[in-house]
ROSE-4610 file (N, C-alpha, C; in Angstrom, 1 decimal, always signed):
// ROSE-4610
residu = [M/M/M/A/A/A/A/A/A/I/I/I/K/K/K/I/I/I/D/D/D/K/K/K/K/K/K/I/I/I/A/A/A/K/K/K/Y/Y/Y/R/R/R/V/V/V/E/E/E/K/K/K/S/S/S/A/A/A/D/D/D/K/K/K/Q/Q/Q/A/A/A/A/A/A/D/D/D/K/K/K/Q/Q/Q/A/A/A/K/K/K/V/V/V/D/D/D/A/A/A/I/I/I/R/R/R/A/A/A/K/K/K/E/E/E/G/G/G/N/N/N/T/T/T/A/A/A/K/K/K/V/V/V/I/I/I/R/R/R/M/M/M/T/T/T/E/E/E/E/E/E/V/V/V/Q/Q/Q/R/R/R/P/P/P/E/E/E/V/V/V/L/L/L/I/I/I/G/G/G/S/S/S/T/T/T/Y/Y/Y/K/K/K/I/I/I/K/K/K/T/T/T/P/P/P/V/V/V/S/S/S/D/D/D/H/H/H/A/A/A/M/M/M/Y/Y/Y/V/V/V/T/T/T/I/I/I/N/N/N/D/D/D/I/I/I/V/V/V/L/L/L/N/N/N/E/E/E/G/G/G/T/T/T/V/V/V/H/H/H/E/E/E/Q/Q/Q/R/R/R/R/R/R/P/P/P/F/F/F/E/E/E/V/V/V/F/F/F/I/I/I/N/N/N/S/S/S/K/K/K/N/N/N/L/L/L/D/D/D/H/H/H/Y/Y/Y/Q/Q/Q/W/W/W/I/I/I/V/V/V/A/A/A/L/L/L/T/T/T/R/R/R/I/I/I/V/V/V/S/S/S/A/A/A/V/V/V/F/F/F/R/R/R/K/K/K/G/G/G/G/G/G/D/D/D/V/V/V/T/T/T/F/F/F/L/L/L/V/V/V/D/D/D/E/E/E/L/L/L/K/K/K/A/A/A/V/V/V/F/F/F/D/D/D/P/P/P/R/R/R/G/G/G/G/G/G/Y/Y/Y/W/W/W/Q/Q/Q/T/T/T/G/G/G/G/G/G/K/K/K/F/F/F/M/M/M/P/P/P/S/S/S/I/I/I/I/I/I/A/A/A/E/E/E/F/F/F/G/G/G/Y/Y/Y/V/V/V/I/I/I/E/E/E/K/K/K/H/H/H/L/L/L/Q/Q/Q/T/T/T/I/I/I/G/G/G/L/L/L/L/L/L/K/K/K/K/K/K/H/H/H/E/E/E/L/L/L/D/D/D/E/E/E/H/H/H/Q/Q/Q/K/K/K/K/K/K/L/L/L/I/I/I/D/D/D/E/E/E/K/K/K/R/R/R/T/T/T/E/E/E/Y/Y/Y/E/E/E/A/A/A/R/R/R/S/S/S/K/K/K/Q/Q/Q/Q/Q/Q/D/D/D/A/A/A/F/F/F/A/A/A/K/K/K/S/S/S/H/H/H/F/F/F/P/P/P/E/E/E/G/G/G/A/A/A/Q/Q/Q/L/L/L/C/C/C/L/L/L/K/K/K/C/C/C/S/S/S/T/T/T/A/A/A/A/A/A/V/V/V/V/V/V/M/M/M/M/M/M/D/D/D/G/G/G/C/C/C/M/M/M/T/T/T/C/C/C/L/L/L/N/N/N/C/C/C/G/G/G/E/E/E/S/S/S/K/K/K/C/C/C/G/G/G]
num = [1/1/1/2/2/2/3/3/3/4/4/4/5/5/5/6/6/6/7/7/7/8/8/8/9/9/9/10/10/10/11/11/11/12/12/12/13/13/13/14/14/14/15/15/15/16/16/16/17/17/17/18/18/18/19/19/19/20/20/20/21/21/21/22/22/22/23/23/23/24/24/24/25/25/25/26/26/26/27/27/27/28/28/28/29/29/29/30/30/30/31/31/31/32/32/32/33/33/33/34/34/34/35/35/35/36/36/36/37/37/37/38/38/38/39/39/39/40/40/40/41/41/41/42/42/42/43/43/43/44/44/44/45/45/45/46/46/46/47/47/47/48/48/48/49/49/49/50/50/50/51/51/51/52/52/52/53/53/53/54/54/54/55/55/55/56/56/56/57/57/57/58/58/58/59/59/59/60/60/60/61/61/61/62/62/62/63/63/63/64/64/64/65/65/65/66/66/66/67/67/67/68/68/68/69/69/69/70/70/70/71/71/71/72/72/72/73/73/73/74/74/74/75/75/75/76/76/76/77/77/77/78/78/78/79/79/79/80/80/80/81/81/81/82/82/82/83/83/83/84/84/84/85/85/85/86/86/86/87/87/87/88/88/88/89/89/89/90/90/90/91/91/91/92/92/92/93/93/93/94/94/94/95/95/95/96/96/96/97/97/97/98/98/98/99/99/99/100/100/100/101/101/101/102/102/102/103/103/103/104/104/104/105/105/105/106/106/106/107/107/107/108/108/108/109/109/109/110/110/110/111/111/111/112/112/112/113/113/113/114/114/114/115/115/115/116/116/116/117/117/117/118/118/118/119/119/119/120/120/120/121/121/121/122/122/122/123/123/123/124/124/124/125/125/125/126/126/126/127/127/127/128/128/128/129/129/129/130/130/130/131/131/131/132/132/132/133/133/133/134/134/134/135/135/135/136/136/136/137/137/137/138/138/138/139/139/139/140/140/140/141/141/141/142/142/142/143/143/143/144/144/144/145/145/145/146/146/146/147/147/147/148/148/148/149/149/149/150/150/150/151/151/151/152/152/152/153/153/153/154/154/154/155/155/155/156/156/156/157/157/157/158/158/158/159/159/159/160/160/160/161/161/161/162/162/162/163/163/163/164/164/164/165/165/165/166/166/166/167/167/167/168/168/168/169/169/169/170/170/170/171/171/171/172/172/172/173/173/173/174/174/174/175/175/175/176/176/176/177/177/177/178/178/178/179/179/179/180/180/180/181/181/181/182/182/182/183/183/183/184/184/184/185/185/185/186/186/186/187/187/187/188/188/188/189/189/189/190/190/190/191/191/191/192/192/192/193/193/193/194/194/194/195/195/195/196/196/196/197/197/197/198/198/198/199/199/199/200/200/200/201/201/201/202/202/202/203/203/203/204/204/204/205/205/205/206/206/206/207/207/207/208/208/208/209/209/209/210/210/210/211/211/211/212/212/212/213/213/213/214/214/214/215/215/215/216/216/216/217/217/217/218/218/218/219/219/219/220/220/220/221/221/221/222/222/222/223/223/223/224/224/224/225/225/225/226/226/226/227/227/227/228/228/228/229/229/229/230/230/230/231/231/231/232/232/232/233/233/233/234/234/234/235/235/235/236/236/236/237/237/237/238/238/238/239/239/239]
x = [+30.9/+29.5/+28.7/+27.8/+27.0/+26.0/+25.7/+24.7/+23.3/+22.4/+21.0/+20.1/+19.5/+18.6/+17.3/+16.8/+15.6/+14.6/+13.5/+12.6/+11.3/+11.0/+9.9/+10.4/+9.3/+9.6/+9.9/+10.9/+11.2/+10.3/+9.5/+8.5/+9.2/+10.1/+10.8/+12.0/+12.8/+14.1/+14.5/+15.6/+16.2/+17.7/+18.5/+19.9/+19.9/+20.5/+20.5/+21.8/+21.6/+22.6/+23.2/+24.3/+24.8/+24.0/+23.4/+22.6/+21.4/+20.8/+19.5/+20.0/+21.2/+21.6/+21.9/+22.4/+22.6/+21.3/+20.3/+19.1/+18.4/+18.5/+17.8/+18.5/+19.8/+20.5/+20.1/+20.0/+19.7/+18.2/+17.3/+15.9/+15.9/+16.7/+16.7/+17.2/+18.2/+18.8/+17.7/+16.8/+15.8/+14.7/+14.4/+13.4/+13.9/+15.2/+15.6/+15.5/+15.9/+15.9/+14.5/+13.5/+12.1/+11.6/+12.0/+11.6/+12.1/+13.3/+14.0/+13.4/+12.9/+12.3/+10.8/+10.3/+8.9/+8.0/+8.5/+7.7/+7.0/+7.9/+7.5/+8.0/+7.1/+7.6/+8.1/+9.2/+9.9/+9.8/+9.2/+8.9/+10.2/+10.6/+11.8/+11.3/+11.8/+11.3/+12.5/+12.1/+13.0/+13.5/+12.9/+13.3/+13.1/+13.7/+13.6/+12.2/+11.6/+10.4/+10.5/+9.8/+9.9/+8.7/+9.2/+8.2/+8.0/+6.8/+6.4/+7.3/+8.0/+8.7/+7.7/+8.3/+7.4/+7.1/+8.0/+7.8/+8.0/+7.0/+7.2/+7.1/+7.8/+7.8/+6.7/+6.0/+4.9/+4.5/+3.5/+3.1/+1.5/+0.9/-0.6/-1.0/-2.0/-2.4/-3.9/-4.3/-5.7/-6.3/-7.6/-8.3/-9.7/-9.9/-11.2/-11.8/-12.9/-13.7/-15.0/-15.5/-16.8/-17.9/-17.8/-18.9/-19.1/-18.4/-18.5/-18.3/-19.0/-18.9/-17.7/-17.1/-16.1/-14.8/-13.7/-12.5/-12.0/-11.1/-10.5/-9.0/-8.5/-7.1/-6.3/-5.5/-4.8/-3.4/-3.1/-1.8/-1.1/+0.3/+1.0/+2.2/+2.4/+3.5/+4.6/+5.9/+7.0/+7.9/+8.5/+9.5/+10.9/+12.0/+13.2/+14.0/+14.3/+15.2/+16.6/+17.4/+18.9/+19.4/+18.8/+19.1/+20.6/+21.1/+22.5/+23.5/+23.0/+24.0/+23.7/+24.6/+24.5/+23.1/+22.5/+21.4/+20.1/+20.2/+19.0/+17.9/+16.8/+15.6/+14.3/+13.5/+12.1/+11.1/+10.3/+9.3/+7.9/+6.7/+5.5/+5.2/+4.6/+4.3/+2.8/+2.2/+0.7/+0.1/-1.3/-2.0/-3.3/-3.7/-4.9/-5.7/-7.0/-7.8/-8.8/-8.9/-9.8/-10.8/-12.1/-13.0/-14.2/-14.8/-16.1/-17.3/-17.1/-18.4/-18.4/-19.4/-19.6/-20.1/-20.6/-21.0/-20.0/-18.7/-17.6/-16.8/-17.4/-16.6/-16.3/-17.2/-17.0/-15.8/-15.9/-14.9/-13.6/-13.6/-12.3/-11.5/-12.3/-11.7/-11.1/-11.9/-11.6/-10.3/-10.4/-9.2/-7.9/-8.0/-6.8/-6.1/-7.0/-6.4/-5.7/-6.4/-5.8/-4.5/-4.5/-3.3/-2.3/-2.5/-1.5/-1.0/-1.8/-1.4/-0.4/-0.7/+0.3/+1.5/+1.5/+2.7/+3.6/+3.1/+3.8/+4.4/+3.7/+4.1/+5.5/+5.8/+7.0/+7.1/+8.1/+8.3/+7.8/+7.4/+6.9/+5.5/+5.3/+4.0/+3.4/+4.3/+3.8/+2.7/+2.3/+1.2/-0.2/-0.1/-1.4/-1.8/-0.8/-1.1/-2.0/-1.6/-2.3/-3.7/-3.7/-4.9/-6.0/-5.6/-6.5/-6.9/-6.0/-6.3/-7.2/-7.4/-8.3/-9.7/-9.9/-11.3/-12.2/-13.4/-14.2/-15.5/-16.1/-17.4/-18.4/-19.4/-20.6/-21.4/-21.4/-22.2/-21.4/-20.2/-19.4/-18.4/-17.2/-16.2/-16.3/-15.2/-15.3/-14.1/-14.1/-12.9/-12.4/-11.1/-10.3/-10.0/-9.6/-9.1/-7.9/-8.0/-6.8/-7.2/-8.4/-8.9/-8.5/-8.1/-7.8/-8.9/-9.3/-10.4/-10.0/-10.8/-10.6/-11.8/-11.6/-12.8/-13.5/-12.8/-13.4/-12.6/-13.2/-12.4/-11.3/-11.6/-10.5/-9.3/-9.7/-8.6/-7.8/-8.4/-7.6/-6.7/-7.2/-6.4/-5.2/-5.4/-4.3/-3.3/-3.7/-2.7/-1.9/-2.6/-2.0/-0.8/-1.2/-0.1/+1.0/+0.7/+1.7/+2.6/+2.1/+2.8/+3.7/+3.2/+4.0/+5.2/+5.0/+6.1/+7.1/+6.7/+7.6/+8.5/+7.8/+8.6/+9.7/+9.4/+10.4/+11.3/+11.0/+12.0/+11.7/+10.5/+10.1/+9.5/+9.2/+8.7/+9.3/+9.5/+10.2/+9.1/+9.3/+8.3/+8.4/+7.2/+7.0/+7.4/+8.6/+9.2/+9.0/+8.8/+8.7/+10.1/+10.2/+11.6/+11.7/+12.9/+13.1/+12.2/+11.9/+10.9/+9.6/+9.0/+7.7/+7.8/+8.7/+8.9/+9.0/+9.7/+9.8/+8.5/+7.8/+6.4/+5.5/+5.4/+4.4/+4.8/+6.2/+6.5/+6.1/+6.3/+5.8/+4.2/+3.5/+2.0/+1.7/+2.3/+1.9/+2.2/+3.3/+3.6/+2.7/+2.3/+1.3/+0.0/-0.4/-1.7/-1.8/-0.7/-0.6/-0.6/+0.1/+0.2/-1.2/-2.0/-3.3/-4.3/-4.2/-5.2/-4.9/-3.8/-3.3/-4.1/-4.6/-5.4/-4.4/-4.5/-3.7/-4.5/-5.7/-6.4/-6.2/-6.8/-6.6/-7.3/-8.1/-8.7/-8.0/-6.9/-6.2/-5.5/-5.0/-4.2/-4.8/-6.1/-6.8/-6.7/-6.3/-6.3/-7.4/-8.6/-9.8/-10.8/-11.9/-12.9/-13.4/-13.8/-14.4/-15.7/-16.1/-17.2/-17.3/-16.1/-16.0/-16.2/-16.7/-17.0/-16.0/-16.0/-15.0/-15.1/-14.1/-14.2/-13.9/-14.9/-14.8/-13.6/-13.2/-12.1/-10.7/-10.4/-9.1/-9.1/-10.1/-10.3/-9.7/-10.0/-9.7/-11.0/-11.0/-12.1/-12.1/-12.5/-12.4/-13.6/-14.6/-15.8/-16.8/-17.0/-17.9/-18.8/-19.9/-20.9/-20.4/-20.4/-19.7/-20.5/-21.1/-22.0/-23.1/-23.7/-24.8/-24.4/-23.1/-22.7/-21.6/-21.7/-20.6/-19.3/-18.2/-17.1/-15.8/-15.0/-13.7/-12.6/-12.3/-11.3/-9.8/-9.7/-8.4/-8.1/-9.0/-8.8/-9.7/-10.7/-11.6/-12.8/-12.9/-14.1/-15.4/-16.3/-17.6/-18.7/-19.8/-20.9/-21.7/-21.4/-22.1/-21.2/-20.2/-19.4/-18.4]
y = [+62.6/+62.4/+63.5/+62.9/+63.9/+64.7/+65.9/+66.7/+66.4/+66.5/+66.2/+67.4/+67.9/+69.0/+68.8/+69.4/+69.2/+70.2/+69.7/+70.8/+70.9/+69.9/+69.8/+70.3/+70.7/+71.0/+69.8/+69.8/+68.8/+68.6/+67.6/+67.3/+66.6/+65.6/+65.0/+64.4/+63.9/+63.3/+62.5/+61.5/+60.5/+60.2/+59.9/+59.6/+58.1/+57.8/+56.5/+55.8/+54.7/+53.9/+52.8/+52.3/+51.2/+50.0/+49.7/+48.5/+48.5/+49.7/+49.8/+49.5/+50.1/+49.9/+48.4/+47.7/+46.3/+45.5/+45.9/+45.2/+45.5/+46.8/+47.1/+46.4/+46.3/+45.5/+44.0/+43.4/+42.0/+41.7/+42.7/+42.5/+42.7/+43.6/+43.8/+42.5/+41.8/+40.6/+39.5/+39.4/+38.4/+38.7/+40.0/+40.4/+40.0/+40.2/+39.8/+38.4/+37.6/+36.2/+35.6/+36.2/+35.8/+36.2/+37.4/+37.8/+36.9/+36.4/+35.7/+34.2/+33.6/+32.4/+32.4/+33.6/+33.6/+33.6/+34.1/+34.3/+33.0/+31.8/+30.6/+30.4/+30.2/+30.1/+28.7/+28.5/+27.1/+26.9/+25.7/+25.2/+24.7/+25.3/+24.7/+24.1/+22.7/+21.8/+21.8/+21.8/+21.7/+20.3/+19.3/+17.9/+17.3/+16.1/+15.4/+14.8/+15.0/+14.4/+12.9/+12.1/+10.7/+10.1/+9.5/+8.9/+7.4/+6.9/+5.5/+4.6/+3.7/+2.7/+1.7/+0.9/-0.1/-1.2/-1.6/-2.6/-2.2/-2.5/-2.2/-3.4/-3.5/-4.6/-4.2/-5.3/-5.1/-6.3/-6.1/-7.2/-7.1/-8.2/-8.3/-8.9/-8.2/-8.7/-8.9/-10.0/-10.3/-9.8/-9.2/-8.8/-9.4/-10.2/-11.0/-10.6/-10.0/-9.5/-10.3/-10.3/-11.0/-10.2/-9.0/-8.1/-8.1/-8.9/-9.0/-10.4/-10.9/-12.2/-12.4/-11.3/-11.3/-10.7/-11.3/-10.8/-9.6/-8.8/-7.7/-7.9/-7.6/-7.8/-6.5/-6.1/-4.8/-5.1/-4.4/-4.5/-3.2/-3.2/-2.0/-2.1/-1.4/-1.4/-0.4/-0.7/+0.0/+0.4/+1.6/+2.0/+2.0/+1.7/+1.7/+2.9/+3.6/+4.9/+4.6/+5.3/+5.1/+3.7/+3.0/+1.6/+1.4/+0.5/+0.0/+0.9/+1.9/+2.6/+2.3/+2.9/+2.9/+3.4/+4.4/+5.1/+4.4/+3.2/+2.5/+2.3/+2.6/+2.7/+2.3/+1.4/+1.2/+2.1/+2.7/+3.5/+3.2/+3.3/+2.9/+3.9/+3.5/+4.3/+4.4/+3.2/+3.2/+2.0/+2.1/+1.1/+0.7/-0.5/-1.0/-1.9/-1.8/-2.7/-3.5/-4.7/-5.5/-6.3/-6.3/-7.0/-7.2/-8.3/-8.7/-7.9/-7.3/-6.5/-5.2/-4.9/-3.7/-2.6/-2.9/-1.9/-0.9/-1.4/-0.6/+0.1/-0.1/+0.4/+1.9/+2.8/+4.2/+4.6/+4.3/+4.6/+3.9/+2.8/+2.1/+2.9/+3.2/+4.1/+5.4/+6.0/+7.3/+7.2/+6.2/+6.0/+5.6/+4.7/+4.2/+5.5/+6.2/+7.4/+8.4/+8.7/+9.7/+9.2/+7.9/+7.3/+7.2/+6.7/+6.7/+8.1/+9.1/+10.5/+10.9/+10.6/+10.9/+10.1/+8.9/+8.1/+8.7/+9.1/+9.8/+11.1/+11.9/+13.1/+13.0/+12.0/+11.9/+12.3/+12.4/+13.0/+11.9/+12.4/+11.5/+10.9/+9.7/+9.2/+8.3/+8.2/+7.3/+7.9/+9.2/+9.7/+9.1/+8.4/+7.8/+6.6/+6.0/+4.9/+5.3/+6.3/+6.8/+7.4/+8.1/+8.7/+7.5/+6.6/+5.4/+4.6/+4.3/+3.5/+4.2/+5.4/+6.2/+6.3/+5.5/+5.7/+4.6/+5.0/+4.1/+4.0/+2.7/+2.4/+2.7/+3.6/+4.0/+2.8/+1.7/+0.5/-0.4/-0.2/-1.0/-1.7/-2.1/-2.7/-4.2/-5.1/-6.5/-7.0/-8.3/-9.0/-9.8/-9.7/-10.5/-11.9/-12.9/-14.1/-14.0/-14.4/-14.2/-13.3/-12.6/-11.8/-10.4/-9.8/-8.4/-7.6/-6.6/-5.9/-4.8/-4.7/-3.7/-2.8/-1.5/-0.6/-0.4/-0.7/-0.6/-1.2/-1.3/-1.8/-0.9/+0.4/+1.4/+1.3/+1.1/+0.9/-0.2/-1.4/-2.6/-2.3/-1.4/-1.0/-0.2/+0.6/+1.3/+0.3/-0.8/-1.8/-2.4/-2.7/-3.3/-2.4/-1.0/-0.1/-0.1/-0.1/-0.1/-1.4/-2.5/-3.8/-3.6/-3.0/-3.0/-1.9/-0.8/+0.2/-0.4/-1.3/-1.9/-2.9/-3.6/-4.6/-3.9/-2.7/-2.2/-1.2/-1.1/-0.3/+1.2/+1.6/+3.0/+3.2/+2.1/+2.2/+1.0/+1.4/+0.4/-0.4/-1.7/-2.7/-2.4/-2.4/-2.2/-3.4/-3.4/-4.5/-4.3/-5.3/-5.2/-5.1/-4.5/-4.5/-5.8/-6.0/-7.2/-7.4/-6.3/-6.5/-6.8/-6.3/-6.7/-8.3/-8.6/-10.0/-10.8/-10.5/-11.5/-11.6/-10.5/-10.5/-11.4/-11.3/-12.0/-13.6/-14.0/-15.3/-15.9/-15.0/-15.5/-15.7/-14.8/-14.9/-16.1/-16.3/-17.4/-18.8/-18.9/-20.1/-20.4/-19.2/-19.3/-19.8/-19.3/-19.6/-21.1/-21.5/-23.0/-23.8/-23.5/-24.4/-24.5/-23.4/-23.3/-24.1/-24.0/-24.6/-26.0/-26.5/-27.8/-29.0/-29.9/-30.9/-32.2/-32.7/-33.9/-35.3/-35.3/-36.6/-37.3/-38.3/-39.1/-38.5/-37.5/-36.9/-35.8/-35.2/-34.1/-34.1/-35.3/-35.4/-36.6/-36.4/-37.5/-37.1/-38.2/-38.1/-38.6/-38.9/-39.4/-38.3/-38.5/-37.5/-36.9/-35.6/-35.1/-35.7/-35.9/-36.5/-38.0/-38.6/-40.0/-40.4/-41.6/-42.1/-43.1/-43.3/-44.2/-45.6/-46.2/-47.7/-48.5/-49.4/-50.2/-51.3/-51.6/-52.5/-52.0/-50.9/-50.3/-49.0/-48.5/-47.2/-46.0/-46.0/-44.8/-44.2/-42.9/-42.1/-42.3/-43.4/-43.6/-44.4/-44.5/-45.2/-44.3/-44.6/-43.8/-44.6/-44.1/-44.8/-45.0/-46.3/-46.7/-47.8/-47.6/-48.5/-49.0/-48.0/-48.4/-49.1/-49.1/-49.8/-49.1/-49.1/-48.4/-49.2/-48.6/-49.3/-48.4/-49.2/-48.4/-48.3/-47.0/-46.8/-47.2/-47.4/-47.8/-49.2/-50.0/-51.6/-52.3/-51.7/-52.4/-53.1/-52.9/-53.5/-53.0/-53.8/-53.5/-54.2/-53.6/-54.2/-55.2/-55.1/-55.9/-57.2/-57.4/-58.7/-58.5]
z = [-24.9/-24.6/-25.4/-26.3/-27.2/-26.4/-26.8/-26.2/-26.8/-25.7/-26.1/-25.8/-26.9/-26.8/-26.2/-25.1/-24.5/-24.9/-25.7/-26.2/-25.1/-24.3/-23.5/-22.1/-21.4/-20.0/-19.0/-18.3/-17.4/-16.3/-16.2/-15.1/-13.9/-14.2/-13.0/-13.6/-12.7/-13.1/-12.1/-12.5/-11.4/-12.0/-11.0/-11.4/-11.7/-12.9/-13.3/-12.6/-12.0/-11.4/-12.1/-11.9/-12.7/-12.5/-11.5/-11.2/-12.1/-12.2/-13.1/-14.5/-14.9/-16.3/-16.6/-15.6/-15.8/-16.0/-15.2/-15.2/-16.5/-17.0/-18.2/-19.4/-19.4/-20.4/-20.4/-19.2/-19.1/-19.6/-19.3/-19.7/-21.1/-21.7/-23.3/-23.9/-23.3/-23.9/-24.0/-22.8/-22.7/-23.7/-23.9/-24.9/-26.2/-26.6/-27.9/-28.1/-27.2/-27.3/-27.5/-26.7/-27.0/-28.3/-28.9/-30.1/-31.2/-31.0/-32.0/-32.0/-30.8/-30.8/-31.1/-31.4/-31.7/-30.5/-29.5/-28.2/-27.6/-27.9/-27.4/-26.0/-25.0/-23.7/-23.5/-22.9/-22.5/-21.2/-20.8/-19.5/-19.0/-17.8/-17.1/-15.9/-15.9/-14.8/-13.8/-12.5/-11.4/-11.3/-11.6/-11.5/-12.9/-13.0/-14.3/-14.5/-15.7/-16.0/-16.3/-15.5/-15.6/-16.6/-17.6/-18.5/-18.3/-18.5/-18.1/-19.2/-18.6/-19.6/-20.1/-21.0/-21.6/-20.7/-19.9/-18.9/-17.4/-16.6/-15.1/-14.4/-13.3/-12.3/-11.3/-10.8/-9.8/-9.1/-8.1/-7.3/-7.2/-7.1/-7.1/-5.7/-5.1/-3.7/-3.7/-3.1/-3.1/-1.8/-2.0/-0.8/-0.8/+0.1/+0.2/+1.5/+1.4/+2.6/+2.8/+4.0/+4.2/+3.8/+3.4/+3.0/+1.5/+0.8/-0.6/-1.1/-2.0/-2.6/-3.4/-4.0/-5.0/-4.3/-4.7/-4.2/-5.1/-4.6/-5.1/-5.3/-6.4/-6.7/-7.0/-6.0/-6.2/-6.8/-7.9/-8.6/-8.4/-7.9/-7.8/-8.5/-9.6/-10.5/-10.1/-10.1/-9.7/-10.8/-10.6/-11.6/-10.9/-11.5/-11.0/-11.4/-10.5/-10.7/-10.5/-11.3/-11.2/-11.3/-12.2/-12.4/-12.7/-11.9/-12.2/-11.4/-10.6/-9.8/-8.3/-7.6/-6.0/-5.5/-6.3/-5.9/-6.4/-6.9/-7.4/-6.4/-6.9/-5.9/-6.7/-6.0/-6.6/-6.0/-6.9/-6.3/-7.0/-6.2/-6.9/-8.0/-9.1/-10.2/-10.7/-10.4/-10.8/-10.0/-9.9/-9.2/-9.9/-9.9/-10.5/-9.5/-9.6/-8.8/-9.7/-9.6/-10.5/-9.6/-9.9/-9.2/-10.1/-9.8/-10.5/-10.0/-8.8/-8.2/-8.8/-9.7/-10.4/-9.4/-8.1/-7.2/-6.9/-6.9/-6.4/-7.7/-8.9/-10.1/-10.0/-9.7/-9.8/-8.8/-7.6/-6.6/-6.9/-7.4/-7.7/-8.8/-9.9/-11.0/-10.4/-9.6/-9.0/-8.1/-7.3/-6.3/-7.0/-7.9/-8.6/-9.3/-10.0/-10.8/-9.8/-8.8/-7.8/-7.1/-6.8/-6.2/-7.1/-8.3/-9.4/-9.7/-9.7/-9.9/-8.8/-7.5/-6.3/-6.6/-6.9/-7.1/-8.2/-9.3/-10.4/-10.1/-9.1/-8.7/-8.0/-7.4/-6.6/-5.2/-4.7/-3.3/-2.2/-1.1/-0.1/-0.2/-0.5/-1.0/+0.2/+1.3/+2.4/+3.2/+3.1/+3.8/+3.4/+2.1/+1.6/+2.6/+3.2/+4.0/+5.2/+5.9/+7.1/+6.6/+5.5/+5.1/+4.7/+4.1/+3.6/+4.7/+5.7/+6.9/+7.9/+7.7/+8.6/+8.1/+7.0/+6.4/+7.1/+7.6/+8.3/+7.5/+7.6/+6.8/+7.9/+7.5/+8.3/+8.8/+7.8/+8.2/+9.1/+9.5/+10.3/+9.5/+10.2/+9.5/+9.6/+9.4/+9.5/+10.1/+10.4/+11.0/+9.9/+9.8/+8.9/+9.5/+8.7/+9.2/+10.0/+11.2/+12.1/+13.2/+13.1/+14.3/+14.3/+13.0/+12.9/+12.4/+13.0/+12.7/+11.6/+10.5/+9.4/+9.3/+9.5/+9.6/+8.2/+7.1/+5.8/+4.7/+3.5/+2.5/+1.9/+2.0/+1.8/+2.7/+3.9/+5.0/+4.7/+4.3/+3.9/+2.8/+1.8/+0.6/+1.1/+2.1/+2.7/+3.3/+4.0/+4.5/+3.4/+2.2/+1.0/+0.7/+0.5/+0.1/+1.1/+2.4/+3.4/+3.2/+3.1/+3.0/+1.7/+0.6/-0.5/-0.4/+0.3/+0.5/+1.4/+2.3/+3.2/+2.5/+1.5/+0.6/-0.2/-0.8/-1.7/-0.9/+0.4/+1.3/+1.5/+1.2/+1.4/+2.8/+3.4/+4.8/+5.7/+6.8/+7.7/+8.3/+8.5/+9.1/+10.7/+11.2/+12.7/+13.4/+14.1/+14.8/+16.3/+17.0/+18.6/+19.1/+20.2/+20.9/+21.7/+22.4/+23.0/+24.1/+24.9/+26.0/+25.5/+24.5/+24.0/+23.5/+22.9/+22.5/+23.5/+24.7/+25.8/+26.4/+26.5/+27.2/+26.5/+25.1/+24.3/+24.4/+24.4/+24.5/+25.9/+26.9/+28.3/+28.3/+27.7/+27.7/+26.9/+25.7/+24.9/+25.6/+26.3/+27.0/+28.2/+28.8/+30.0/+29.5/+28.3/+27.7/+27.4/+26.6/+26.1/+27.3/+28.4/+29.5/+30.2/+30.2/+30.9/+30.1/+28.7/+27.9/+27.3/+27.8/+27.4/+28.1/+27.4/+27.9/+28.1/+29.2/+29.5/+29.4/+29.0/+28.8/+27.5/+27.3/+26.0/+24.8/+25.0/+23.9/+23.3/+23.9/+23.6/+22.2/+21.8/+20.6/+19.7/+19.5/+18.7/+17.3/+16.5/+15.1/+14.3/+15.1/+14.5/+14.4/+13.7/+13.4/+14.8/+14.6/+15.7/+16.1/+17.3/+17.7/+17.9/+17.6/+17.7/+19.1/+19.4/+20.7/+21.2/+22.5/+23.1/+22.9/+22.4/+22.2/+23.4/+23.8/+25.0/+24.9/+23.8/+23.6/+23.8/+23.0/+23.0/+23.8/+24.4/+25.2/+24.4/+23.0/+22.2/+21.6/+21.6/+21.0/+19.5/+19.0/+17.5/+16.9/+17.7/+17.1/+16.5/+15.2/+14.3/+13.6/+13.1/+12.3/+10.8/+10.5/+9.2/+8.6/+7.4/+6.8/+7.7/+8.4/+9.2/+10.5/+10.9/+12.0/+12.8/+14.2/+14.9/+14.9/+14.3/+14.1/+14.6/+15.3/+15.9/+14.7/+14.5/+13.4/+13.9/+15.2/+15.9/+15.8/+16.4/+16.5/+15.5/+14.9/+14.0/+14.7/+16.0/+16.8/+16.2/+15.9/+15.3/+16.0/+16.2/+16.9/+15.9/+14.6/+13.6/+13.4/+14.1/+14.0/+12.9]
């Protein structure tokens, strides 16, 4: 070990440990590598960066609301991960909304860009469904065909995403248990039995509002060519 001559007054000192020496050597190597590469920082990603392929598979859903004269068409494109393996999976990658109604243009562009960014980010994207379905229109919602209430157009967009995620397997469909199914069947049978008509007008194949024919006793008499005519037996007051 070579002797080192100290010319200055010693102000403080510490004992060098082996761990400190190893850390210093490691840092020296890192500095040397950075100097060699020209101090260019290299981004290290924890997950694989997914690039958009040339072709994506997707589905288009139509939204027709009573609050707008024009329909909206929602297209959700999916990317296939681990294609050809046992871990193959479809995941949503981007979404587009097309409509002739320019009143919604601004929020449509903003919404589709944000949702598409969340889709590309990866991870659990199912939370979007609950967030969108919870949006209420301050002017009031509307009723869909079939009697389902929709609080807003954004909420219906959330239902569309939910339906799509269920189709590709990211969400499970809400199924009733056996007790609920049995109860619904009983209530449906009870309702049909209560509302079923037993008279001759119950299963009429003739136009609504037809009168009773005095000849064949069928509700089939309508005005035809200025004359009351029975569509069942042909009886006519005009001869």
